Every structure is written in structure tokens, then in C-alpha cells.
ROVEXGU-959014 format. One record per residue (C-alpha): residue number from 1; residue in three letters; x, z, y. Coordinates in Angstrom, 1 decimal. Last residue first. Layout:
<drenpas>
NUM_ALA_X_Z_Y
...
</drenpas>
This chain:
<drenpas>
538_UNK_-29.4_-33.8_6.8
537_UNK_-29.6_-32.1_3.4
536_UNK_-29.2_-28.4_3.3
535_UNK_-26.4_-25.8_3.1
534_UNK_-26.9_-22.4_4.8
533_UNK_-28.3_-20.7_1.6
532_UNK_-25.1_-21.6_-0.1
531_UNK_-23.2_-19.0_2.0
530_UNK_-24.8_-15.9_0.4
529_UNK_-22.4_-13.8_2.5
528_UNK_-19.4_-11.6_1.6
527_UNK_-17.0_-14.4_0.9
526_UNK_-18.3_-16.3_4.0
525_UNK_-16.6_-14.0_6.6
524_UNK_-14.8_-16.9_8.3
523_UNK_-18.3_-18.3_8.9
522_UNK_-20.0_-21.7_8.8
521_UNK_-23.3_-21.1_10.5
520_UNK_-25.0_-24.3_9.4
519_UNK_-23.7_-26.5_6.6
518_UNK_-25.4_-30.0_6.7
517_UNK_-25.2_-32.5_3.9
516_UNK_-25.1_-36.3_3.9
515_UNK_-21.6_-36.2_5.4
514_UNK_-20.1_-34.7_2.3
513_UNK_-18.4_-31.4_3.2
512_UNK_-14.9_-30.3_4.1
511_UNK_-14.3_-26.8_5.5
510_UNK_-10.8_-26.4_6.9
509_UNK_-8.9_-23.2_7.5
508_UNK_-7.4_-22.0_10.7
507_UNK_-4.2_-20.0_11.2
506_UNK_-3.4_-17.1_13.5
505_UNK_0.2_-17.3_14.5
504_UNK_3.5_-15.6_14.9
503_UNK_3.1_-11.9_15.5
502_UNK_6.4_-10.1_16.2
501_UNK_6.4_-6.5_15.0
500_UNK_8.4_-3.5_16.2
499_UNK_8.0_-5.0_19.7
498_UNK_7.9_-1.8_21.9
497_UNK_6.0_-3.4_24.7
496_UNK_3.6_-5.5_22.5
495_UNK_2.8_-2.4_20.5
494_UNK_2.1_-0.4_23.6
493_UNK_-0.3_-3.1_24.8
492_UNK_-2.0_-3.1_21.4
491_UNK_-2.4_0.7_21.6
490_UNK_-3.9_0.6_25.0
489_UNK_-6.4_-2.1_23.9
488_UNK_-7.2_0.0_20.9
487_UNK_-8.1_2.9_23.1
486_UNK_-10.4_0.8_25.3
485_UNK_-12.1_-0.8_22.3
484_UNK_-12.6_2.7_20.7
483_UNK_-14.3_4.0_23.8
482_UNK_-16.6_0.9_24.1
481_UNK_-17.6_1.1_20.4
480_UNK_-18.3_4.8_20.4
479_UNK_-17.7_6.1_16.9
478_UNK_-14.6_8.1_17.8
477_UNK_-12.2_10.0_15.6
476_UNK_-10.2_7.0_14.5
475_UNK_-9.8_5.9_18.1
474_UNK_-8.1_9.1_18.9
473_UNK_-5.9_9.2_15.8
472_UNK_-4.6_5.7_16.6
471_UNK_-4.0_6.6_20.2
470_UNK_-2.1_9.8_19.2
469_UNK_0.1_8.0_16.7
468_UNK_0.9_5.3_19.3
467_UNK_2.0_8.0_21.8
466_UNK_4.0_9.8_19.1
465_UNK_6.0_6.6_18.4
464_UNK_7.5_5.9_15.0
463_UNK_8.1_2.4_13.8
462_UNK_9.7_2.1_10.3
461_UNK_9.2_-1.7_10.8
460_UNK_7.8_-2.0_7.3
459_UNK_4.9_0.3_8.2
458_UNK_2.8_-0.8_5.3
457_UNK_2.8_2.2_2.9
456_UNK_3.8_2.5_-0.7
455_UNK_7.1_4.2_0.2
454_UNK_7.3_5.4_3.8
453_UNK_6.8_4.4_7.4
452_UNK_3.1_5.0_7.0
451_UNK_3.1_8.5_8.6
450_UNK_4.6_7.1_11.8
449_UNK_1.5_5.0_12.2
448_UNK_2.0_1.3_13.2
447_UNK_1.4_-0.8_10.0
446_UNK_-1.8_0.8_8.7
445_UNK_-4.1_1.9_11.5
444_UNK_-3.2_-1.0_13.8
443_UNK_-3.7_-3.5_11.0
442_UNK_-7.4_-2.5_10.8
441_UNK_-7.8_-1.2_14.3
440_UNK_-9.0_-4.7_15.4
439_UNK_-12.3_-4.3_13.4
438_UNK_-14.0_-7.1_11.6
437_UNK_-12.9_-6.1_8.1
436_UNK_-10.0_-6.3_5.7
435_UNK_-7.9_-8.9_7.6
434_UNK_-5.0_-10.4_5.7
433_UNK_-1.6_-9.9_7.2
432_UNK_0.9_-12.6_6.3
431_UNK_4.6_-11.8_5.8
430_UNK_8.1_-11.5_7.1
429_UNK_10.7_-8.7_6.9
428_UNK_13.8_-7.9_8.9
427_UNK_15.9_-4.9_8.0
426_UNK_14.1_-2.5_5.6
425_UNK_16.9_0.1_5.8
424_UNK_15.8_2.0_3.9
423_UNK_13.9_1.1_0.8
422_UNK_10.1_0.6_1.1
421_UNK_9.2_0.6_-2.6
420_UNK_6.2_-1.5_-1.5
419_UNK_8.0_-4.3_0.4
418_UNK_11.0_-4.3_-1.8
417_UNK_8.9_-4.8_-5.0
416_UNK_6.7_-7.3_-3.2
415_UNK_9.7_-9.6_-2.5
414_UNK_11.0_-9.3_-6.0
413_UNK_7.6_-10.2_-7.5
412_UNK_7.2_-13.1_-5.0
411_UNK_10.4_-14.7_-6.3
410_UNK_13.0_-15.0_-3.6
409_UNK_13.7_-17.5_-0.8
408_UNK_16.5_-16.7_1.6
407_UNK_16.9_-17.3_5.3
406_UNK_20.2_-16.3_6.8
405_UNK_19.7_-15.7_10.6
404_UNK_22.9_-16.1_12.6
403_UNK_22.5_-14.9_16.1
402_UNK_25.0_-16.3_18.6
401_UNK_22.2_-16.8_21.1
400_UNK_22.2_-20.6_20.6
399_UNK_21.9_-20.1_16.9
398_UNK_18.7_-18.2_17.3
397_UNK_16.7_-21.4_17.9
396_UNK_17.7_-22.8_14.5
395_UNK_17.0_-19.5_12.7
394_UNK_13.5_-19.4_14.2
393_UNK_12.6_-22.9_12.9
392_UNK_14.1_-21.9_9.5
391_UNK_11.9_-18.7_9.6
390_UNK_8.8_-20.7_10.2
389_UNK_9.6_-23.0_7.2
388_UNK_10.1_-20.0_5.0
387_UNK_6.8_-18.5_6.0
386_UNK_5.1_-21.9_5.1
385_UNK_6.8_-21.7_1.7
384_UNK_4.5_-18.8_0.7
383_UNK_4.5_-18.4_-3.1
382_UNK_8.4_-18.4_-3.0
381_UNK_8.3_-15.1_-1.1
380_UNK_10.4_-14.8_2.1
379_UNK_13.7_-13.1_2.6
378_UNK_15.5_-12.2_5.8
377_UNK_19.2_-11.9_6.4
376_UNK_21.1_-10.8_9.5
375_UNK_24.2_-11.8_11.5
374_UNK_24.9_-10.7_15.1
373_UNK_24.9_-11.9_18.7
372_UNK_27.3_-11.8_21.6
371_UNK_25.4_-9.2_23.6
370_UNK_25.2_-6.8_20.7
369_UNK_24.6_-3.4_22.3
368_UNK_21.8_-5.0_24.3
367_UNK_21.4_-6.0_27.9
366_UNK_22.9_-9.5_27.2
365_UNK_20.4_-9.9_24.4
364_UNK_17.6_-9.6_27.0
363_UNK_19.1_-12.3_29.2
362_UNK_19.8_-14.6_26.3
361_UNK_16.1_-14.3_25.2
360_UNK_14.9_-14.9_28.7
359_UNK_17.0_-18.2_28.8
358_UNK_15.9_-19.0_25.2
357_UNK_12.3_-19.0_26.4
356_UNK_9.3_-19.0_24.1
355_UNK_6.4_-17.0_25.7
354_UNK_6.9_-13.3_25.0
353_UNK_3.9_-11.9_26.8
352_UNK_3.1_-8.3_27.6
351_UNK_-0.7_-8.1_27.1
350_UNK_-3.0_-9.3_29.9
349_UNK_-3.8_-12.7_28.3
348_UNK_-4.9_-10.8_25.1
347_UNK_-7.2_-8.6_27.1
346_UNK_-8.9_-11.5_28.9
345_UNK_-9.4_-13.4_25.6
344_UNK_-10.9_-10.3_24.0
343_UNK_-13.2_-9.9_27.0
342_UNK_-14.5_-13.4_26.6
341_UNK_-14.8_-12.8_22.8
340_UNK_-17.0_-9.8_23.4
339_UNK_-15.8_-6.4_22.3
338_UNK_-16.4_-3.8_19.7
337_UNK_-19.0_-5.5_17.6
336_UNK_-16.6_-7.9_15.8
335_UNK_-13.1_-7.6_17.2
334_UNK_-11.6_-9.5_14.3
333_UNK_-12.4_-12.9_16.0
332_UNK_-9.4_-12.5_18.3
331_UNK_-7.0_-12.2_15.3
330_UNK_-5.5_-8.7_15.3
329_UNK_-1.7_-8.7_15.4
328_UNK_-0.8_-9.6_18.9
327_UNK_0.1_-12.6_21.1
326_UNK_-0.5_-15.0_18.1
325_UNK_0.1_-18.7_18.6
324_UNK_-2.8_-20.9_17.4
323_UNK_-3.8_-22.6_14.2
322_UNK_-4.2_-26.0_12.6
321_UNK_-1.5_-27.8_14.5
320_UNK_0.3_-29.1_11.5
319_UNK_0.6_-25.5_10.3
318_UNK_4.4_-25.6_10.0
317_UNK_5.5_-28.0_12.7
316_UNK_2.7_-27.6_15.3
315_UNK_2.0_-23.9_14.7
314_UNK_5.8_-23.2_14.5
313_UNK_6.4_-25.1_17.8
312_UNK_3.8_-23.0_19.5
311_UNK_5.3_-19.8_18.1
310_UNK_8.8_-20.6_19.3
309_UNK_10.4_-17.3_18.6
308_UNK_13.4_-16.8_20.8
307_UNK_11.5_-14.6_23.3
306_UNK_10.5_-12.3_20.4
305_UNK_14.0_-12.1_19.1
304_UNK_15.3_-11.2_22.5
303_UNK_12.7_-8.5_22.8
302_UNK_13.8_-7.0_19.5
301_UNK_17.5_-7.2_20.6
300_UNK_16.5_-5.6_23.9
299_UNK_14.6_-2.8_22.1
298_UNK_17.9_-1.8_20.3
297_UNK_17.2_-0.2_16.9
296_UNK_17.0_-3.8_15.7
295_UNK_20.8_-4.0_15.6
294_UNK_20.9_-1.7_13.8
293_UNK_18.2_-0.3_11.3
292_UNK_15.8_2.4_12.4
291_UNK_13.6_0.0_14.4
290_UNK_13.2_-2.2_11.3
289_UNK_12.1_-5.5_12.7
288_UNK_8.8_-7.0_11.4
287_UNK_7.7_-10.6_11.1
286_UNK_4.3_-12.0_11.5
285_UNK_1.6_-14.3_10.1
284_UNK_-1.9_-13.4_11.0
283_UNK_-5.0_-13.9_8.8
282_UNK_-8.7_-13.9_9.4
281_UNK_-9.1_-17.6_9.2
280_UNK_-10.6_-19.4_12.2
279_UNK_-12.8_-22.3_11.1
278_UNK_-12.0_-26.0_11.3
277_UNK_-14.6_-28.6_10.3
276_UNK_-14.0_-31.7_8.2
275_UNK_-16.7_-34.3_7.5
274_UNK_-16.5_-36.5_4.4
273_UNK_-18.1_-40.0_4.1
272_UNK_-14.7_-41.8_3.8
271_UNK_-11.7_-39.5_3.3
270_UNK_-9.1_-39.6_6.1
269_UNK_-9.9_-36.0_7.2
268_UNK_-9.3_-34.8_3.7
267_UNK_-5.8_-36.2_3.7
266_UNK_-5.0_-34.6_7.0
265_UNK_-6.2_-31.2_5.7
264_UNK_-4.1_-31.5_2.6
263_UNK_-1.0_-29.6_3.7
262_UNK_-3.1_-26.7_5.1
261_UNK_-4.9_-26.3_1.8
260_UNK_-8.6_-26.9_2.2
259_UNK_-10.3_-23.6_2.7
258_UNK_-13.9_-24.3_1.6
257_UNK_-14.8_-27.5_-0.2
256_UNK_-17.2_-30.4_-0.3
255_UNK_-19.0_-33.2_-2.0
254_UNK_-17.6_-33.3_-5.5
253_UNK_-18.1_-36.4_-7.7
252_UNK_-17.7_-38.2_-4.4
251_UNK_-14.6_-40.1_-5.7
250_UNK_-12.5_-38.6_-2.9
249_UNK_-14.0_-35.2_-3.5
248_UNK_-13.0_-35.3_-7.2
247_UNK_-9.6_-36.5_-6.3
246_UNK_-9.1_-33.7_-3.8
245_UNK_-10.2_-31.2_-6.4
244_UNK_-7.8_-32.5_-9.0
243_UNK_-5.0_-32.3_-6.3
242_UNK_-5.9_-28.7_-5.5
241_UNK_-5.6_-27.6_-9.2
240_UNK_-7.7_-24.5_-9.9
239_UNK_-11.1_-26.1_-10.4
238_UNK_-13.5_-23.5_-11.5
237_UNK_-17.0_-24.9_-11.4
236_UNK_-20.0_-23.3_-9.6
235_UNK_-23.3_-25.1_-10.3
234_UNK_-26.2_-24.1_-8.0
233_UNK_-29.7_-25.1_-8.9
232_UNK_-32.7_-25.3_-6.5
231_UNK_-30.7_-25.6_-3.2
230_UNK_-32.8_-25.7_0.0
229_UNK_-32.6_-21.9_0.3
228_UNK_-35.7_-19.7_0.5
227_UNK_-36.0_-17.6_3.7
226_UNK_-36.0_-13.9_2.8
225_UNK_-37.7_-11.7_0.2
224_UNK_-36.4_-13.8_-2.7
223_UNK_-39.1_-14.3_-5.5
222_UNK_-38.1_-18.0_-5.9
221_UNK_-34.6_-17.0_-6.8
220_UNK_-32.8_-20.3_-6.8
219_UNK_-30.8_-20.9_-9.9
218_UNK_-27.2_-20.0_-10.6
217_UNK_-24.5_-21.5_-12.8
216_UNK_-21.0_-20.0_-13.2
215_UNK_-17.7_-21.5_-14.1
214_UNK_-15.3_-22.8_-16.7
213_UNK_-12.7_-20.2_-17.9
212_UNK_-15.0_-17.2_-17.5
211_UNK_-18.2_-18.9_-18.7
210_UNK_-21.2_-17.5_-16.9
209_UNK_-24.8_-18.5_-17.1
208_UNK_-28.1_-18.2_-15.2
207_UNK_-27.4_-15.8_-12.4
206_UNK_-30.0_-15.5_-9.6
205_UNK_-30.0_-17.0_-6.1
204_UNK_-31.4_-15.9_-2.8
203_UNK_-30.3_-12.4_-3.4
202_UNK_-32.0_-9.3_-5.0
201_UNK_-29.6_-8.7_-7.8
200_UNK_-29.1_-8.5_-11.5
199_UNK_-25.8_-9.1_-13.3
198_UNK_-24.1_-11.1_-16.1
197_UNK_-25.2_-9.8_-19.6
196_UNK_-23.8_-12.2_-22.2
195_UNK_-21.1_-13.7_-19.9
194_UNK_-19.8_-10.2_-18.9
193_UNK_-20.7_-8.6_-15.5
192_UNK_-22.2_-5.4_-17.0
191_UNK_-20.7_-4.9_-20.5
190_UNK_-19.9_-1.2_-20.7
189_UNK_-22.5_0.1_-18.3
188_UNK_-25.2_-2.2_-19.6
187_UNK_-28.3_-0.1_-19.8
186_UNK_-27.3_1.8_-16.6
185_UNK_-27.0_-1.5_-14.7
184_UNK_-30.4_-2.9_-15.7
183_UNK_-32.3_0.3_-14.9
182_UNK_-30.3_0.9_-11.7
181_UNK_-30.8_-2.7_-10.3
180_UNK_-27.7_-3.8_-8.3
179_UNK_-26.6_-3.4_-4.6
178_UNK_-23.5_-5.2_-3.5
177_UNK_-20.7_-3.3_-1.6
176_UNK_-18.8_-5.5_0.9
175_UNK_-21.1_-4.8_3.9
174_UNK_-21.4_-1.2_2.9
173_UNK_-17.7_-0.6_3.4
172_UNK_-17.9_-1.9_7.0
171_UNK_-19.7_1.3_8.1
170_UNK_-16.8_3.4_6.8
169_UNK_-14.3_2.1_9.4
168_UNK_-15.3_4.6_12.1
167_UNK_-14.3_7.5_9.8
166_UNK_-15.1_11.0_11.1
165_UNK_-14.9_13.7_8.5
164_UNK_-16.2_14.6_5.1
163_UNK_-18.8_11.9_5.4
162_UNK_-22.6_12.0_5.0
161_UNK_-24.7_9.1_3.7
160_UNK_-28.4_9.0_4.3
159_UNK_-30.7_6.7_2.3
158_UNK_-34.3_5.9_3.5
157_UNK_-37.2_4.2_1.9
156_UNK_-39.1_7.1_0.3
155_UNK_-37.3_9.5_2.6
154_UNK_-33.9_11.3_2.8
153_UNK_-32.5_9.8_-0.4
152_UNK_-29.0_11.1_-0.8
151_UNK_-25.3_10.1_-0.6
150_UNK_-22.8_12.9_-0.1
149_UNK_-19.3_13.8_1.1
148_UNK_-18.0_10.2_1.5
147_UNK_-14.4_9.9_2.9
146_UNK_-13.0_8.3_-0.3
145_UNK_-15.8_5.7_-0.4
144_UNK_-13.8_2.6_0.2
143_UNK_-11.2_4.1_-2.2
142_UNK_-13.7_3.6_-5.1
141_UNK_-14.2_-0.2_-4.6
140_UNK_-12.0_-1.0_-7.6
139_UNK_-14.3_1.0_-9.7
138_UNK_-12.6_2.5_-12.7
137_UNK_-15.6_4.5_-14.0
136_UNK_-13.9_7.8_-13.2
135_UNK_-12.9_6.4_-9.8
134_UNK_-16.6_6.2_-9.0
133_UNK_-17.5_5.0_-5.5
132_UNK_-18.9_1.7_-6.6
131_UNK_-21.0_3.4_-9.3
130_UNK_-22.2_5.9_-6.8
129_UNK_-23.1_3.1_-4.3
128_UNK_-25.1_1.3_-7.0
127_UNK_-26.9_4.5_-8.1
126_UNK_-27.8_5.4_-4.5
125_UNK_-29.2_1.9_-3.8
124_UNK_-31.2_1.6_-7.0
123_UNK_-32.6_5.1_-6.6
122_UNK_-33.6_4.2_-3.0
121_UNK_-35.8_1.6_-4.5
120_UNK_-35.8_-2.2_-4.8
119_UNK_-38.9_-3.5_-6.6
118_UNK_-38.7_-5.0_-10.1
117_UNK_-39.5_-8.7_-10.3
116_UNK_-36.6_-9.8_-12.6
115_UNK_-34.9_-11.3_-9.6
114_UNK_-34.8_-7.9_-7.9
113_UNK_-37.6_-7.3_-5.4
112_UNK_-37.7_-6.5_-1.7
111_UNK_-41.1_-5.7_-0.2
110_UNK_-39.9_-3.1_2.3
109_UNK_-36.4_-3.2_3.8
108_UNK_-34.5_0.1_3.3
107_UNK_-33.8_2.4_6.2
106_UNK_-30.1_3.3_6.3
105_UNK_-28.7_6.4_8.0
104_UNK_-25.0_7.2_8.5
103_UNK_-23.9_10.8_9.3
102_UNK_-20.3_11.8_10.0
101_UNK_-19.6_10.7_13.6
100_UNK_-23.2_11.3_14.5
99_UNK_-26.5_9.7_13.9
98_UNK_-24.9_6.3_13.1
97_UNK_-27.8_4.0_12.6
96_UNK_-29.3_1.4_10.2
95_UNK_-32.2_-1.0_10.2
94_UNK_-34.0_-3.2_7.7
93_UNK_-31.5_-2.2_5.1
92_UNK_-31.3_-4.8_2.4
91_UNK_-29.7_-7.0_5.1
90_UNK_-29.3_-5.6_8.6
89_UNK_-26.5_-7.0_10.8
88_UNK_-22.9_-6.1_11.3
87_UNK_-21.1_-8.4_13.7
86_UNK_-18.3_-10.6_12.2
85_UNK_-19.1_-13.7_14.3
84_UNK_-20.8_-15.6_11.5
83_UNK_-23.0_-12.6_10.6
82_UNK_-21.6_-9.8_8.5
81_UNK_-23.9_-7.9_6.2
80_UNK_-25.7_-4.6_5.8
79_UNK_-27.3_-2.9_2.8
78_UNK_-25.4_-5.3_0.4
77_UNK_-26.9_-8.2_-1.5
76_UNK_-26.5_-9.7_-5.0
75_UNK_-27.1_-13.3_-6.1
74_UNK_-24.9_-15.3_-3.8
73_UNK_-22.8_-12.2_-3.1
72_UNK_-21.4_-12.3_-6.7
71_UNK_-19.8_-15.8_-6.2
70_UNK_-18.1_-15.3_-2.9
69_UNK_-17.2_-11.7_-3.9
68_UNK_-15.3_-13.0_-7.0
67_UNK_-13.0_-14.9_-4.7
66_UNK_-12.8_-12.1_-2.2
65_UNK_-11.4_-9.7_-4.8
64_UNK_-13.3_-6.7_-6.2
63_UNK_-13.2_-7.4_-9.9
62_UNK_-14.2_-4.1_-11.5
61_UNK_-16.8_-3.1_-8.8
60_UNK_-17.8_-6.7_-8.5
59_UNK_-19.2_-6.9_-12.0
58_UNK_-19.6_-10.7_-12.3
57_UNK_-16.3_-10.6_-14.2
56_UNK_-13.0_-12.4_-14.8
55_UNK_-13.0_-14.9_-12.0
54_UNK_-11.1_-18.2_-12.3
53_UNK_-9.6_-19.8_-9.3
52_UNK_-10.1_-23.0_-7.4
51_UNK_-13.9_-22.5_-7.1
50_UNK_-15.8_-25.8_-7.1
49_UNK_-19.4_-25.9_-6.0
48_UNK_-21.9_-28.3_-7.6
47_UNK_-25.3_-28.5_-5.8
46_UNK_-28.4_-29.4_-7.8
45_UNK_-32.0_-30.4_-6.8
44_UNK_-31.1_-30.3_-3.1
43_UNK_-34.3_-29.8_-1.1
42_UNK_-35.9_-31.2_2.1
41_UNK_-38.1_-28.9_4.0
40_UNK_-41.8_-27.9_4.1
39_UNK_-42.7_-24.6_5.7
38_UNK_-44.7_-21.5_4.7
37_UNK_-41.7_-19.6_3.3
36_UNK_-40.7_-22.6_1.3
35_UNK_-42.7_-25.8_0.5
34_UNK_-41.0_-28.7_-1.2
33_UNK_-39.5_-32.1_-0.4
32_UNK_-36.8_-34.0_-2.2
31_UNK_-33.1_-34.6_-1.8
30_UNK_-30.6_-35.4_-4.5
29_UNK_-27.5_-33.5_-5.6
28_UNK_-23.8_-33.2_-5.8
27_UNK_-22.1_-30.7_-3.6
26_UNK_-18.8_-29.1_-4.2
25_UNK_-17.8_-26.2_-2.0
24_UNK_-14.5_-24.6_-2.9
23_UNK_-13.3_-21.0_-2.5
22_UNK_-9.6_-20.7_-2.0
21_UNK_-8.2_-17.2_-1.8
20_UNK_-5.2_-17.6_0.4
19_UNK_-2.0_-16.5_-1.3
18_UNK_0.0_-13.4_-1.3
17_UNK_-1.6_-11.9_1.8
16_UNK_0.0_-8.7_2.9
15_UNK_-2.9_-6.2_2.5
14_UNK_-1.8_-5.8_-1.2
13_UNK_-4.6_-4.0_-3.1
12_UNK_-4.8_-0.3_-3.3
11_UNK_-8.3_-0.2_-2.0
10_UNK_-8.4_2.3_0.8
9_UNK_-8.9_6.0_1.4
8_UNK_-5.7_7.2_-0.2
7_UNK_-3.8_4.4_1.5
6_UNK_-4.0_6.2_4.8
5_UNK_-5.4_5.2_8.2
4_UNK_-8.8_6.8_7.8
3_UNK_-10.2_4.0_5.6
2_UNK_-12.7_1.2_5.3
1_UNK_-11.5_-2.3_4.4
</drenpas>
């Protein structure tokens, strides 16, 4: 998420995805009728939702992973939130503005109460943000706030945050930082989020019980300031085995799920009474080529590799068609507020293209210092067999160029160790890039800067280009959306020209739901939204 392009201002969590966080929607319930916000609509007496992972706490500051977020954000809300397209929208803040590159102002929504009936105040907001920013208290969100200078109440319903310097990514920090009640939190500093205490929020649901190895139950918060959800009781069950979940959905004990595993999408589609929708996942597969390690020092070798990469074939063979070839690192939906999707499509079509062509690959290789080919080795983590399959497709096509690509599976711990110790040379690496927030400068600011071609950083291509560094710095120091979009577009064009990284695909994830229910506004950003409020009977 937020940062200034250095690890010191970011969560020190792997940005190379080690496994998709699977959040599962299970729905079992009956319809009825009830009044809500002045209208009558059908209700679901109980919805059961399966989460294929366990979570260790309902204190998001100490368990800040997306899986936990998808549970916590049902009952707790941030100042601003992502809509289905990744645009920032008001939430607990009725309005917000960026007064200048270092001043952010949030006006609190009036009439908001916590689920215990206490009103939301600026003291609650500032206390929550301070706890999230506290390294002393061990907050896993602390690096999100590394650029913050001060957080103060500048009015009875206004909070102003000042930064030490410009940081266009900071605004996204507050979309992933839930606000809690100061009185409740301060009384339970040592046991907040535990089964006996849980947590207190302002969201459409409230926590009822929490058993770490079993699940979480929630009830509708009838004092919620917004539109009341259709669901009266929400039962979250931890179901970690995908085959067990599939059987539960097949038998209609479970009615839906988020992020169906790629290799099970076809099976879900064949289930009677289950509808499957595909949603873009904010994840890009790619491989990097160490520009300081021969033969990849030669741009013609890198371009030959790019032309020899059959991205369309990989999407078909590896993802079973549930994805699209990637011309650049940021998925198109990651542009959020910076650029419309129509303009993004136009930009991506204008970038230097490496459409699969062995003839062009041979022509490029002929211009290189290794016209007859070479031999190299690439490893992939055992936790991601899809990356291994993609590499085998590439290896087969490279044979006709005289290039031998040895593909080797290694334990994920070994793979990570090399990735983060960053030994030189790095050679060829493969991975998945998980999007932090809806801003295309995310990966750009981490895997392309010269300063990040070092240990514990993400520039595995050891790519160093002063022009790229200048573009990254320029967009980082601007808060103008149109200006940043134009600068980022130039940087992506340069990245495609120099080819230190070869993006492979943007994958999709499937949402399966019992046909008797409707899920409106399905979003790729669901982890940080009260997603269950969008589920209702048909």
C-alpha cells in the first residue's frame, strides 16, 4: 500500500504473491420481509460464509492480511473506501480533500454510532490511526504511516493529517485502516481482537463470537448509519480444504464462494443451481531478467525472450482461459481514479508490443551477442505450480531459438530466500505481483527504481535507468491525477522498451453463488469492503 518507493514506508510483507488469499461465500438462509431505512425488502435470516484460512485475531493492526480484512471490515469501517472500480469514496468521512501535497483533511460523517450506541468522534479516529501507526505497539500497519508528521482534530468533526513530505500513495492507507472506539480499545489494549473481547466498530454488522480454529459469527447492526443489509445473522466458517468446500457447495449446505481455485472453476460451473461470475484479480504474473547478468545484459536477448513468450497460449493452457495476456505490469483495473478504463485500454494498446512471434524472436536474437542461443535456469516455488507450467510452455518455444531453459521447482522457503537476499547475479526469476492499492505506480515504484536493486528490495532485474528513476520521483512528488497519469504512462512505455520484466498475464477469479441469491457490485477490492451488505435474496 502507501509508500514513497522504499520499503521503510511500507508493510514488510511479501509483495510477490505466495498464494491467493481465498475468501469464501457460503449462504444458507431463508427469506422474509422486514423494514429497513424506510423501505421493505426481503431478508436472509442466516448466511453462512466459508473462509478457507484461519485468522488469528480480530485486531487488524496485528493481523493485517487481506483474509483478516475481509472479516474485520464487515464490522469496522475506514474513513474512505474503495468502490467496485477501485475509486476512493467517502465512508466514515463524509468528504475528504488534499489541500496541498502534504495536507489531507477528512470531515467526519455526522450521526454515526458504534454498535454499542456510542457516537463516533474525532478522538476515536485519531486514537485508531495512532494505534495503527504505532511501531511500539507492534502494529503491522505502521509502515503505512511512515510519512505522517501529525494527526490532529481541526474542528469538532474534522481530522487533518500532515505528512513529512509529498506521498501520493498515502491516501490509500486510510482505505485499509479500520476505525475503532477509543474507550473500548484503550480498555483492552492487551487483548483486543481475542475471542473474549473481539472488537467494536460502526459497520453494518457487529461481532457476536470468535473461535480461532472454527470461525466468526456476526449479527446485523440495527443502529448502522447506512443502508441496512438483508442479512440478519452472518456465520463465517473456516474451511481450509478446497475439496471440502466444493462438496459443501455441491450439496447446497454452502451457497457460494469467493476466489474459486483456478483448477476448480470448471467444476463449479457444472454445479446445478450455482451461478459463477468472473472478476479481475489484482495480480500479474511475470518473469524478470537480470540486466547485469549475461546474456540478459543484451537488450536483444531480452526482446527475443519477450517475443518467444506465448502469453495467449499460457492463459489458455495454464489459466484455462480465465485471464488475459499482460502488456505491462499494472492490471488495467489498478488505475483507479487516475485514468478511465477507456483511456487505459488506449494506452496499453500504444505500448511497445511483444506479440508472440518466433520469427521476430529469432531476428532479435540474431542481433545479440548470443545469436546461436544459450542455456539458463529458472526456479519456481512449489506453492505455485501454475508458474512452473508457464515456464515449461516458454521452454518449449525457446528450443527453436537454440535457448535451453531449465525449469526447476524448489521449496517456497528456498525461493523466497533467494528473492529477498538478492544475491548477484539474479539471473531469471518468476513470480506473481500482488497489487497493494488501486494505483499503477505501485509496482512501478518498487521493482523499477535503481535504489531497489539491492537486498530486501524488489528490483530483481537489477534494472537501473536514470530516466526511469526521474519519472518515478516526478510522479511521486505530484498529487495531480492527470499529471501523474501522464508521467506513469511514459514510465510504462520505457519499461516496455527496455524489457527488464516480461509480464505474462492478469488472472481472473471466480465468484460462485447459489442462484437464489443476488450479489450486486462484486468487486476485486472486496477484502476492504463490507461485502455481505451487497448480498440479498432474488
